[in-house]
VOPAGU-2260 file (C-alpha; in pm, 1 decimal, decimal comma):
REM VOPAGU-2260
SITE   aa  ch    i         X         Y         Z
SITE  MET   A    0       3,9       4,7       3,8
SITE  GLY   A    1     130,0     339,4    -103,1
SITE  GLU   A    2     210,1     624,5     145,9
SITE  THR   A    3     -47,7     843,5     -24,2
SITE  ARG   A    4    -325,0     577,5      32,8
SITE  GLN   A    5    -209,2     522,4     398,2
SITE  ALA   A    6    -213,9     898,6     455,3
SITE  GLN   A    7    -569,3     910,0     299,7
SITE  TYR   A    8    -686,9     628,2     526,9
SITE  LEU   A    9    -541,7     804,1     821,6
SITE  SER   A   10    -716,2    1131,6     727,0
SITE  ASP   A   11   -1041,5     942,7     693,6
SITE  ILE   A   12    -998,0     781,5    1038,3
SITE  VAL   A   13    -922,8    1119,4    1195,3
SITE  PHE   A   14   -1226,3    1269,2    1022,7
SITE  SER   A   15   -1453,1     993,0    1141,1
SITE  SER   A   16   -1320,3    1007,5    1493,4
SITE  ARG   A   17   -1382,2    1383,9    1508,9
SITE  HIS   A   18   -1727,9    1336,2    1368,8
SITE  LEU   A   19   -1799,5    1084,9    1650,4
SITE  SER   A   20   -1666,2    1328,0    1902,5
SITE  ALA   A   21   -1883,5    1597,9    1752,7
SITE  ILE   A   22   -2191,5    1370,2    1793,2
SITE  ILE   A   23   -2112,4    1335,6    2156,0
SITE  ASN   A   24   -2073,4    1704,1    2192,1
SITE  ASP   A   25   -2399,0    1757,7    2013,4
SITE  ILE   A   26   -2570,8    1535,0    2255,0
SITE  LEU   A   27   -2417,4    1723,5    2549,4
SITE  ASP   A   28   -2499,9    2057,7    2376,5
SITE  LEU   A   29   -2860,9    1970,4    2331,5
SITE  SER   A   30   -2961,9    2157,8    2646,5
SITE  SER   A   31   -2768,8    2458,0    2519,5
SITE  ALA   A   32   -2974,4    2455,8    2192,9
SITE  GLU   A   33   -3300,4    2422,6    2385,6
SITE  THR   A   34   -3216,5    2728,0    2586,4
SITE  GLY   A   35   -3094,8    2920,0    2283,5
SITE  GLN   A   36   -2735,2    2921,1    2387,1
SITE  TYR   A   37   -2594,0    2708,1    2114,4
SITE  ARG   A   38   -2263,6    2849,5    1988,9
SITE  ILE   A   39   -2203,7    2859,8    1613,8
SITE  CYS   A   40   -1842,2    2874,9    1504,4
SITE  LEU   A   41   -1829,4    3020,4    1151,8
SITE  THR   A   42   -1520,4    2930,4     944,2
SITE  ASP   A   43   -1433,2    2917,1     575,8
SITE  VAL   A   44   -1490,0    2557,5     477,6
SITE  PRO   A   45   -1370,3    2404,1     137,1
SITE  VAL   A   46   -1684,1    2231,3      11,9
SITE  ARG   A   47   -1509,3    1975,8    -219,9
SITE  GLU   A   48   -1293,8    1848,0      60,1
SITE  ASN   A   49   -1584,4    1792,9     291,4
SITE  LEU   A   50   -1791,0    1625,9      26,2
SITE  GLU   A   51   -1506,1    1387,0     -56,4
SITE  ARG   A   52   -1452,6    1299,8     304,5
SITE  VAL   A   53   -1821,9    1216,3     346,7
SITE  ARG   A   54   -1819,1    1017,0      22,8
SITE  ARG   A   55   -1515,8     821,2     141,5
SITE  MET   A   56   -1669,5     762,9     476,5
SITE  PHE   A   57   -1976,1     595,4     320,2
SITE  ALA   A   58   -1798,3     442,9       9,2
SITE  ALA   A   59   -1780,7      84,8     165,1
SITE  LYS   A   60   -2144,8      88,6     267,4
SITE  ALA   A   61   -2249,5     227,1     -65,7
SITE  ALA   A   62   -2050,0     -48,4    -255,2
SITE  GLU   A   63   -2195,3    -315,2     -19,4
SITE  GLN   A   64   -2540,1    -195,4    -118,5
SITE  ASP   A   65   -2446,7    -165,8    -491,7
SITE  VAL   A   66   -2514,1     212,8    -485,9
SITE  GLN   A   67   -2308,2     469,3    -662,1
SITE  LEU   A   68   -2215,9     768,3    -451,2
SITE  ILE   A   69   -2122,5    1060,0    -677,4
SITE  ILE   A   70   -2003,4    1414,7    -609,9
SITE  ASP   A   71   -2120,8    1644,0    -892,8
SITE  MET   A   72   -1916,4    1953,5    -884,6
SITE  ALA   A   73   -1706,9    2119,4   -1150,0
SITE  GLU   A   74   -1338,6    2009,6   -1117,1
SITE  ASP   A   75   -1211,3    2372,0   -1120,9
SITE  ASP   A   76   -1466,5    2484,7    -862,2
SITE  GLU   A   77   -1285,6    2571,8    -540,2
SITE  ILE   A   78   -1586,8    2670,7    -343,7
SITE  SER   A   79   -1551,0    2760,4      17,6
SITE  ILE   A   80   -1841,1    2861,6     232,1
SITE  ARG   A   81   -1855,4    3035,3     560,1
SITE  VAL   A   82   -2038,3    2803,8     786,5
SITE  ASP   A   83   -2029,4    2608,7    1117,3
SITE  GLN   A   84   -1824,7    2313,7     987,2
SITE  ARG   A   85   -1954,8    2080,8    1259,4
SITE  ALA   A   86   -2315,7    2153,3    1151,2
SITE  LEU   A   87   -2225,3    2117,4     777,1
SITE  ASN   A   88   -2058,8    1780,0     834,0
SITE  GLN   A   89   -2356,9    1661,0    1046,3
SITE  MET   A   90   -2600,3    1762,3     771,9
SITE  LEU   A   91   -2399,3    1605,7     495,4
SITE  ILE   A   92   -2345,5    1278,1     697,9
SITE  SER   A   93   -2717,3    1250,6     785,7
SITE  LEU   A   94   -2812,1    1326,4     423,6
SITE  VAL   A   95   -2593,0    1047,6     284,0
SITE  ALA   A   96   -2681,7     803,2     556,5
SITE  ASN   A   97   -3057,9     855,1     498,1
SITE  SER   A   98   -3006,5     847,7     122,6
SITE  LEU   A   99   -2826,3     512,6     152,6
SITE  ARG   A  100   -3111,8     382,9     364,4
SITE  HIS   A  101   -3373,3     469,7      91,3
SITE  THR   A  102   -3179,8     405,9    -228,5
SITE  THR   A  103   -3227,2      60,3    -394,0
SITE  ALA   A  104   -2954,7    -163,4    -531,8
SITE  ASN   A  105   -2805,2     -29,8    -867,5
SITE  GLY   A  106   -2919,4     318,2    -762,6
SITE  THR   A  107   -2725,7     639,3    -751,6
SITE  ILE   A  108   -2680,5     915,2    -485,4
SITE  ARG   A  109   -2555,8    1234,5    -632,1
SITE  LEU   A  110   -2434,5    1518,4    -419,0
SITE  GLU   A  111   -2441,0    1831,7    -630,7
SITE  CYS   A  112   -2298,2    2162,1    -543,6
SITE  GLN   A  113   -2306,0    2474,4    -756,9
SITE  ALA   A  114   -2215,8    2842,7    -688,6
SITE  SER   A  115   -2418,0    3116,5    -841,6
SITE  ASP   A  116   -2419,9    3497,3    -831,2
SITE  ALA   A  117   -2803,1    3504,1    -785,0
SITE  GLY   A  118   -2974,2    3670,6    -501,3
SITE  LEU   A  119   -2863,6    3944,1    -255,7
SITE  ASP   A  120   -2593,0    3754,2     -91,7
SITE  ILE   A  121   -2339,3    4011,5      38,6
SITE  ALA   A  122   -2049,1    3761,3      -9,2
SITE  GLY   A  123   -2141,6    3737,4    -386,3
SITE  ALA   A  124   -2223,2    3372,4    -411,4
SITE  ARG   A  125   -2500,2    3143,0    -299,7
SITE  HIS   A  126   -2443,8    2767,5    -254,3
SITE  ARG   A  127   -2703,2    2500,9    -299,8
SITE  PHE   A  128   -2675,6    2133,3    -196,9
SITE  ARG   A  129   -2905,8    1911,3    -377,5
SITE  TYR   A  130   -2956,5    1537,6    -332,5
SITE  ARG   A  131   -3086,7    1324,6    -621,9
SITE  GLY   A  132   -3138,6     958,7    -554,6
SITE  ARG   A  133   -3299,4     689,6    -752,5
């Protein structure tokens, strides 16, 4: 196994463990959310990197179910969004997990991300995540 592949596996393990830690923190923070004291930590997050990590996290499960898991994003699109990364990861992981649950064998789950200049967004771009499953 090459060093690049080992580094990728290690990165995926770290990502998964951080997600597990975030789930535990979410459970502990539930009371904060209920009282309106939930803290949002906004950072610039590279969208492609997060989508790829989530895809890799579910790649084995998708293959086991004979489902294609595709990220549909222009190769040259280096989109970053200012968002609470923990919330974004939780949303993407929940989206893919639920999609896998409801997609039949030989199906496709496509995560699509596009940037557009539409709307009154001060930052100049809006981002839309769209799930298409069959």
